C-alpha positions in Angstrom: 96.7 -89.4 -13.1 96.4 -92.1 -15.7 94.4 -95.3 -15.2 95.8 -98.4 -16.9 92.6 -99.9 -18.4 94.7 -102.5 -20.2 96.0 -103.9 -16.9 92.6 -103.7 -15.2 91.0 -105.6 -18.1 93.8 -108.2 -18.1 93.5 -108.7 -14.4 89.8 -109.1 -14.6 90.3 -111.7 -17.3 93.0 -113.6 -15.4 90.9 -113.7 -12.2 87.8 -114.8 -14.2 89.7 -117.6 -15.9 91.3 -118.7 -12.6 87.7 -119.3 -11.4 86.9 -121.3 -14.6 84.3 -118.7 -15.5 83.2 -117.6 -19.0 82.6 -114.0 -19.8 78.9 -114.8 -19.7 79.1 -116.2 -16.2 80.9 -113.1 -15.0 78.4 -110.9 -16.7 75.6 -112.8 -15.0 77.2 -112.6 -11.5 78.1 -108.9 -11.9 74.8 -108.0 -13.7 76.7 -106.5 -16.7 76.1 -107.2 -20.3 78.4 -110.0 -21.7 79.6 -107.7 -24.5 80.7 -105.1 -21.9 82.8 -107.7 -20.1 84.5 -108.5 -23.4 85.1 -104.7 -24.0 86.4 -104.2 -20.5 88.8 -107.2 -20.7 90.2 -105.9 -24.0 90.3 -102.3 -22.7 88.1 -101.3 -25.6 86.0 -99.3 -23.2 86.7 -97.5 -19.9 84.8 -98.9 -17.0 83.0 -96.8 -14.4 83.4 -97.1 -10.7 80.0 -98.8 -10.3 80.9 -101.3 -13.0 84.3 -102.0 -11.4 82.6 -102.5 -8.0 80.1 -104.9 -9.5 82.9 -106.9 -11.2 85.1 -106.9 -8.0 82.1 -108.1 -5.9 81.3 -110.8 -8.4 84.9 -112.0 -8.5 85.3 -111.7 -4.8 88.3 -109.4 -4.9 88.9 -105.8 -3.8 89.0 -102.8 -6.0 92.7 -102.3 -5.3 93.4 -105.8 -6.6 91.8 -104.8 -9.9 93.4 -101.3 -10.1 96.8 -102.5 -8.9 98.8 -101.1 -11.8 97.2 -97.7 -11.5 97.8 -97.2 -7.8 100.9 -95.5 -6.3 100.6 -97.3 -3.0 100.3 -100.9 -3.9 103.0 -102.9 -2.1 100.4 -104.7 0.1 98.8 -106.1 -3.1 102.2 -107.3 -4.3 102.7 -109.1 -0.9 99.3 -110.7 -1.3 100.1 -111.9 -4.8 103.4 -113.3 -3.7 101.7 -115.1 -0.7 99.1 -116.6 -3.1 101.9 -117.9 -5.4 103.8 -119.4 -2.5 100.9 -120.9 -0.6 101.3 -124.4 -1.9 105.2 -124.5 -1.9 107.2 -127.0 0.1 109.9 -125.8 2.5 112.6 -126.7 0.0 110.8 -124.7 -2.8 110.4 -121.7 -0.5 114.1 -121.8 0.3 115.0 -121.9 -3.4 112.6 -119.1 -4.2 114.0 -117.0 -1.3 117.4 -117.3 -2.9 116.1 -116.2 -6.3 114.4 -113.2 -4.7 117.6 -112.2 -2.8 119.6 -112.4 -6.0 117.0 -110.5 -8.1 116.8 -107.7 -5.5 120.6 -107.4 -5.5 120.8 -107.2 -9.3 118.0 -104.6 -9.4 119.6 -102.4 -6.8 123.0 -102.6 -8.5 121.8 -101.3 -11.8 
């Protein structure tokens, strides 16, 4: 089994930035050295389970949200991501997005 450290690091960085946090702030909240946060986000180092738990707790996310790309059973995470994206859409926007999804699904299945 391979763990996609690049995706995990990227996801940590994206969540951190969405909160408006610097690496130093995440380091402080997770009690991890700031240089380690940088290394983790760039996938220059492998993170341990305790480190991943500290980061997940600091960011207020679950471990499966961070490890999303490395999990075989992850459809529930995709649904949560889609729900977050759609949360502020109008009814008209949702209708248009639903049509795009239907078309994309059809194209993917007809390859």
